[in-house]
C-alpha positions in Angstrom: 135.6 -13.1 29.0 134.0 -15.5 31.5 135.9 -14.3 34.6 137.9 -11.1 34.9 139.6 -12.4 38.1 140.9 -15.5 36.3 142.1 -13.3 33.4 144.1 -11.1 35.8 145.8 -14.2 37.2 147.1 -15.3 33.8 150.6 -14.5 32.6 150.9 -11.4 30.4 151.6 -13.5 27.3 148.2 -15.3 27.8 146.4 -11.9 28.4 148.0 -10.6 25.2 146.6 -13.6 23.3 143.1 -12.6 24.5 143.6 -8.8 24.1 146.4 -8.4 21.7 148.4 -5.1 22.2 147.7 -3.9 18.6 144.0 -4.2 19.3 144.1 -2.0 22.4 142.5 0.0 23.8 139.4 -2.2 24.2 135.8 -1.2 24.3 133.8 -3.4 26.7 130.1 -3.8 26.8 128.6 -5.0 30.1 124.9 -5.4 30.8 125.8 -4.8 34.5 128.3 -2.6 36.3 131.5 -1.8 34.4 133.8 -1.8 37.5 135.5 -5.1 36.6 136.6 -3.7 33.2 138.2 -0.5 34.4 141.7 -1.9 35.0 141.7 -3.8 31.7 140.6 -0.9 29.6 143.4 1.4 30.4 143.4 5.2 30.0 141.9 5.2 26.5 139.6 2.1 26.9 135.9 2.7 27.0 133.2 0.9 29.0 129.6 0.8 28.0 127.6 -0.5 31.0 124.5 -0.2 33.1 125.7 1.3 36.4 122.6 0.8 38.5 119.8 -1.7 38.9 116.0 -1.5 39.1 114.9 -0.8 35.6 112.0 -3.1 34.5 111.4 -3.7 30.9 112.4 -6.1 28.1 116.2 -6.0 27.4 115.9 -4.2 24.1 114.1 -1.2 25.7 116.4 -1.1 28.8 119.5 -1.2 26.5 118.1 1.6 24.3 117.0 3.7 27.3 120.4 3.4 29.0 122.7 3.7 26.0 123.8 0.1 25.5 123.5 0.3 21.7 125.5 -0.4 18.6 125.8 3.3 18.0 127.2 3.8 21.5 129.8 1.0 20.9 130.8 2.5 17.6 131.2 6.0 19.2 133.2 4.5 22.1 135.5 2.8 19.7 136.1 6.1 17.8 136.7 8.0 21.1 139.0 5.3 22.3 141.1 5.4 19.1 141.2 9.2 19.3 142.3 9.1 22.9 145.4 7.1 22.0 146.5 9.3 19.2 148.7 11.5 21.4 150.2 8.9 23.7 154.0 8.8 23.5 156.4 6.6 25.5 159.2 8.3 27.4 161.6 7.3 24.6 159.4 8.9 22.0 157.7 5.8 20.6 153.9 5.8 20.1 152.1 3.6 22.6 148.7 2.3 23.4 147.2 2.9 26.8 148.2 0.7 29.8 145.7 -1.7 31.2 146.7 -0.7 34.7 144.8 2.5 34.8 141.0 3.0 35.1 138.9 3.6 32.0 136.0 6.0 32.1 132.6 4.5 32.1 130.2 5.6 29.4 126.6 6.2 30.4 123.5 7.4 28.6 124.6 11.1 28.9 127.8 10.2 27.1 126.2 8.6 24.1 126.2 10.8 21.0 124.6 10.0 17.6 127.0 8.5 15.1 
């Protein structure tokens, strides 16, 4: 997504074309801070990001050291799916998490082996 601000200004129908409701909750991967993804991810969405600056190394090493890996993405997806398994709408229907709530960030201490 090139600009989260522009995305937020789009009608819900347009947003649903980019992030279809059946595909929610999303897992975002950001080689910077994840703050911009929190309101899109919803309660069950997951964010894999680098929440600080100052690390100096090639990108492969930085990503590995700080948990921005394929394994972390796979685990975040499993956690996200698991987090939605108990959500029920007031009328009793199953639902996916709303985009309007913050999603927890996932850092290196949250990464578990697959």
